[in-house]
PASE-439463 format. One record per residue (C-alpha): z, x, y. Coordinates in nm, 2 decimals. Example, Ala and Ser with C-alpha at 12.3 -4.5 7.8 and 13.67 -1.06 7.14 Angstrom:
<site z="0.78" x="1.23" y="-0.45"/>
<site z="0.71" x="1.37" y="-0.11"/>
//
This chain:
<site z="11.63" x="11.47" y="9.12"/>
<site z="11.65" x="11.39" y="9.49"/>
<site z="11.36" x="11.14" y="9.49"/>
<site z="11.52" x="10.93" y="9.22"/>
<site z="11.85" x="10.93" y="9.41"/>
<site z="11.68" x="10.83" y="9.73"/>
<site z="11.50" x="10.55" y="9.55"/>
<site z="11.83" x="10.43" y="9.40"/>
<site z="12.00" x="10.43" y="9.74"/>
<site z="11.71" x="10.23" y="9.89"/>
<site z="11.60" x="10.51" y="10.12"/>
<site z="11.25" x="10.50" y="9.96"/>
<site z="11.05" x="10.20" y="9.84"/>
<site z="10.88" x="10.27" y="9.50"/>
<site z="10.54" x="10.09" y="9.46"/>
<site z="10.39" x="10.14" y="9.12"/>
<site z="10.14" x="9.99" y="8.88"/>
<site z="10.29" x="9.83" y="8.57"/>
<site z="10.13" x="10.09" y="8.35"/>
<site z="10.37" x="10.34" y="8.51"/>
<site z="10.64" x="10.20" y="8.28"/>
<site z="10.43" x="10.31" y="7.98"/>
<site z="10.38" x="10.65" y="8.13"/>
<site z="10.75" x="10.69" y="8.21"/>
<site z="10.84" x="10.60" y="7.85"/>
<site z="10.59" x="10.84" y="7.70"/>
<site z="10.67" x="11.14" y="7.93"/>
<site z="11.05" x="11.10" y="7.90"/>
<site z="11.02" x="11.06" y="7.52"/>
<site z="10.80" x="11.37" y="7.50"/>
<site z="11.03" x="11.58" y="7.72"/>
<site z="11.36" x="11.47" y="7.56"/>
<site z="11.27" x="11.35" y="7.21"/>
<site z="11.53" x="11.09" y="7.28"/>
<site z="11.44" x="10.72" y="7.26"/>
<site z="11.75" x="10.62" y="7.45"/>
<site z="11.66" x="10.85" y="7.74"/>
<site z="11.31" x="10.70" y="7.75"/>
<site z="11.45" x="10.35" y="7.75"/>
<site z="11.70" x="10.43" y="8.03"/>
<site z="11.43" x="10.59" y="8.24"/>
<site z="11.19" x="10.30" y="8.20"/>
<site z="11.47" x="10.06" y="8.28"/>
<site z="11.56" x="10.26" y="8.60"/>
<site z="11.20" x="10.26" y="8.71"/>
<site z="11.14" x="9.89" y="8.65"/>
<site z="11.46" x="9.79" y="8.83"/>
<site z="11.39" x="10.02" y="9.13"/>
<site z="11.03" x="9.95" y="9.20"/>
<site z="10.79" x="9.69" y="9.32"/>
<site z="10.55" x="9.66" y="9.03"/>
<site z="10.18" x="9.58" y="9.07"/>
<site z="9.97" x="9.42" y="8.79"/>
<site z="9.66" x="9.62" y="8.71"/>
<site z="9.44" x="9.32" y="8.77"/>
<site z="9.56" x="9.31" y="9.13"/>
<site z="9.45" x="9.67" y="9.16"/>
<site z="9.13" x="9.64" y="8.97"/>
<site z="8.87" x="9.60" y="9.24"/>
<site z="9.01" x="9.88" y="9.46"/>
<site z="9.05" x="10.11" y="9.15"/>
<site z="8.69" x="10.07" y="9.07"/>
<site z="8.58" x="10.15" y="9.42"/>
<site z="8.81" x="10.46" y="9.43"/>
<site z="8.69" x="10.57" y="9.09"/>
<site z="8.32" x="10.55" y="9.19"/>
<site z="8.39" x="10.75" y="9.51"/>
<site z="8.62" x="11.01" y="9.36"/>
<site z="8.51" x="11.03" y="9.00"/>
<site z="8.88" x="11.07" y="8.91"/>
<site z="9.02" x="10.95" y="8.58"/>
<site z="9.06" x="10.58" y="8.53"/>
<site z="9.43" x="10.62" y="8.49"/>
<site z="9.47" x="10.82" y="8.81"/>
<site z="9.26" x="10.58" y="9.02"/>
<site z="9.50" x="10.29" y="8.94"/>
<site z="9.78" x="10.49" y="9.09"/>
<site z="9.56" x="10.59" y="9.38"/>
<site z="9.46" x="10.22" y="9.44"/>
<site z="9.83" x="10.12" y="9.44"/>
<site z="9.91" x="10.38" y="9.71"/>
<site z="9.60" x="10.28" y="9.91"/>
<site z="9.67" x="9.91" y="9.90"/>
<site z="10.04" x="9.95" y="9.98"/>
<site z="10.00" x="10.23" y="10.24"/>
<site z="10.25" x="10.43" y="10.04"/>
<site z="10.27" x="10.81" y="10.00"/>
<site z="10.14" x="10.89" y="9.65"/>
<site z="10.38" x="11.13" y="9.49"/>
<site z="10.25" x="11.30" y="9.17"/>
<site z="10.31" x="11.60" y="8.96"/>
<site z="9.94" x="11.60" y="8.85"/>
<site z="9.75" x="11.85" y="9.07"/>
<site z="9.41" x="11.70" y="8.99"/>
<site z="9.53" x="11.35" y="9.10"/>
<site z="9.69" x="11.50" y="9.41"/>
<site z="9.36" x="11.69" y="9.50"/>
<site z="9.15" x="11.38" y="9.44"/>
<site z="9.39" x="11.17" y="9.65"/>
<site z="9.38" x="11.41" y="9.94"/>
<site z="9.00" x="11.43" y="9.92"/>
<site z="8.98" x="11.05" y="9.92"/>
<site z="9.20" x="11.04" y="10.23"/>
<site z="9.53" x="10.92" y="10.09"/>
<site z="9.86" x="11.06" y="10.20"/>
<site z="9.98" x="11.24" y="9.89"/>
<site z="10.25" x="11.49" y="9.79"/>
<site z="10.27" x="11.72" y="9.49"/>
<site z="10.61" x="11.66" y="9.35"/>
<site z="10.68" x="12.03" y="9.26"/>
<site z="10.60" x="12.13" y="9.61"/>
<site z="10.75" x="11.83" y="9.80"/>
<site z="11.03" x="11.92" y="10.03"/>
<site z="10.98" x="12.30" y="9.99"/>
<site z="10.73" x="12.35" y="10.27"/>
//
């Protein structure tokens, strides 16, 4: 995937909450049914990202959650993007729509670079 290659090359900075490592492990494990792939993916993400502790995102997450009524999980990612000024890239259409409504710069991964 082009995004991962660009992150690895240092073209993009990857700002993510720590819990993204859990999500990465779960999604890759679900998609591949391969523990080694899940472990490698988690290792890649953790070594190519600036990680943010959820406690550092807590106050902004609550504010965003109250305003958007998005899921608690989603608002943590939204808060991370908001605090860092980063583009929020997601493959979750609901999170994407809530992010845009809130005023964040966001891209839907499946459509990114095609338009």
